[in-house]
C-alpha positions, -999 to +999 in steps of 0.1 A: -879+063+435-885+083+404-853+091+380-844+128+379-823+135+347-795+154+365-785+128+386-789+106+355-766+127+340-743+133+361-739+100+369-726+095+330-706+120+336-676+091+350-661+065+326-660+041+356-695+044+359-699+040+321-683+008+321-707-004+353-737+004+332-721-014+303-717-045+320-749-049+341-769-041+305-755-069+292-755-091+316-782-082+335-769-090+371-732-088+383-716-094+420-690-069+434-658-090+426-672-097+394-673-061+380-635-057+404-622-085+377-637-074+346-629-034+357-594-044+367-600-023+396-598-025+433-630-033+456-635+001+472-632+020+438-666-004+425-681-002+457-680+035+456-691+037+425-719+017+427-735+036+460-733+066+438-752+049+410-774+028+436-786+066+447-791+074+416-821+052+411-798+035+387-790+002+401-808-013+424-786-047+447-792-077+462-773-097+490-769-137+489-743-149+519-712-126+512-722-111+476-738-080+472-755-087+434-762-057+412-785-051+386-802-020+369-832-009+382-868-003+365-865+026+349-883+052+326-883+043+291-861+079+283-838+062+304-827+034+290-833+053+258-805+069+262-786+036+282-789+009+257-759+020+232-733+016+263-743-022+259-736-016+221-705+004+216-704+038+231-681+021+259-649+012+240-636-009+273-671-031+266-651-062+245-618-060+273-643-056+305-663-089+286-635-105+282-616-109+319-650-112+331-658-145+306-618-156+319-625-145+354-617-181+377-638-181+409-665-170+397-699-171+419-729-194+405-756-178+391-789-186+403-823-173+397-830-153+416 
């Protein structure tokens, strides 16, 4: 799916989606439970935002048992040029979100996949 500029900017208009994208850029892949903990939000809200991002072509999902894992999609270089700053200071909540993620108990084991 080709990335359309309008879909990208519509997605970036929401602060929760910017935070999710920043986490995915920083950590490569996260499950929904990790995102809910990191953002201190409820699962339906995170899943709804992930659905918007998936429809826009920004993220991909894979199922592993009962867990849904999300990562950045293969994106054109112009899109990544716009997104990279999210993980390097453009999202002020990222440090707090990363801290919550680090101390999360019961995190799923990461597997090569």
